[in-house]
N, C-alpha and C positions, 0 to 999 in steps of 0.2 A: 449133155442136154439138161437144163434145169426143169424142175417140175412145172414151172410157169410156162415154159416154151412147149411142153408136151400137152398142155391143156387144149382140147378140141372144143371149139364153140360152133354149134350147129343148130339147125331148127329141130325142135322136139318131134319125136315120132310117138305113135301110140304105145310102143314098147317102153317108152320113158315114163308112162303114167305112174307106176308104183314109186319111182324115185321122185317124181314131181310132188306127189301127194305127201311123201315123207318130208320133203323140204318145206312144203306149205304147212305141215303140222309144226315144224320147228319155228316157222315164221309166226304162227298163231301163238305158240308158247312164248316167243320173244315179246309179242304184243301184250300178252297177259302179264308178263313180268313187269313191263313198264307202265301198265295201266293202273289207275287208282283202284280199280276193281280187283278183288282177289279171285284167284282160280282161273281156270281156262273155260271160256264160254263157248257154247256151241256155234254161235254166229261167226267166230273167228276161225273155226276149223274148215279144212277144205271139203269139197264135195265128196260124197261116198264113192268108192271105187266103181260101183255100178253106174252112178250118174256121171262120173268123170269121163267115161268113153264118149257119150253123146255130146257133152259140153266141149270136150277136146276137138271133136270133129267139126262142131259149129265154129269154134275159134279158128281152126285151120282153114275153113272155107272163106274166111275174110281175108282178102288179098292185102289189106292194109295192116294186118296184124302179124307179128312174128313172135312166137314163143320160143325163146332161145334157151339152150342148155349148155352147161360147161361140163365136159367129161374128161376124166383123167384115168388112164389105165382101165377103161371100161366101166368106171363108177361115175354116176351122175352126182355132181357135187355142187352145182349152182344153176340158177335160172333167172331169167328176166323176161317180162312180157312187154313188148314194144308195139305201140300203135302209132301209125302215121295218120294225121288228121288233115284232110283237105281244108283250105282256108280261103276266105274272100278278102282278108286284109293282108297287109305286108306284101303287097304286089302279087298276091295269089300264092305265095310260098306256104307250103304246109308246115305244121308244127308237130311235135311228137310228145307222147307221154310214156313214161316207163312205170310199170307197176309190178308188184310181187317179186321184187328182187330178193333172192335168198341164196345163201351159201351154207353148205353143211357146217354145223357147229364145230365139228371136229377138224375142219380144214380152213377156218377163217384165219385171216392175216397171213395167207400163203400165196397171195397173188391171183387167186381164182376170181374173186369179185372184180378186181381191177381188169383182168383180161376180158371178163364178161362185159363190163361196162365200156371198155375200149371198142369192142365189137359192136355194141349198141351204138356208140358214137359214130363209128365208121358207117353203119347202115343209115343213120340219121342224116349224115352229111351227103351220102350218096343219093338220098331221097330229096335233097335240096331244102331241108327244113331250116327255118330261121331260128327255131329255139326248141329246146327239150325241157320238159318239166317233170318233176316227180314230187311225191309227198312222202313224208315220214313223220311219225308221231314226234311231238315236241320233246318227249322224254328220252328219245333214242339218241343219246349224245354220241355214242360210238359210231352209229350210222351217219350222223351229221359230219363228224370228222372225216369219215371215209369219202362222202360225197364232196366235201370241201376240198380234200386232197386231189380230187379228180377235176376240180375247176368249177363245181357248182357253187352258186351263191344263194344264201337265204335272202332273196331280194324282194319277196312279196309276202303278204299275209294270206294264208290259205284258209279256206273254209270247207267243211264237209258237212253233209247231212246224210245220216244212215237211215234207211227205210226198213231194215229188217231187225232193228233192235227195239225192244219195248221201251217206252219212256221211263225215265228214272222216277 
């Protein structure tokens, strides 16, 4: 059995919070590395462990949202947050957005991210979505190559507006 086939993809539980927060810290560090700004900024960091419990329960209460984790030998090594959005266009077919995809830095390029995203895709198709979208910073070239290898296309110009960041 290969490591990739031994990866378990499942919905996150409250006991996964320490591992999730660890992965989100790595995601914030990655964002800081590719950012024009220097250093790690507080707005990129995950919620505090104390706040995370309530936020986790709120997210879990939303039936359209799935916080998935990738686990290998009892270790949480990846995550993706999937939201299915009801839609009045495209014949009423929903669409999906994937956010906060993270794989532990020590296990990247081992198939964990691929298995995680294949499960995301399976769930999206099961929900009857006509599309899935995700955003990643323009400077994250390794992430771009990963998503392109999975069949994603850089087919649109995206825009963001952050409300928790002080103006420059």
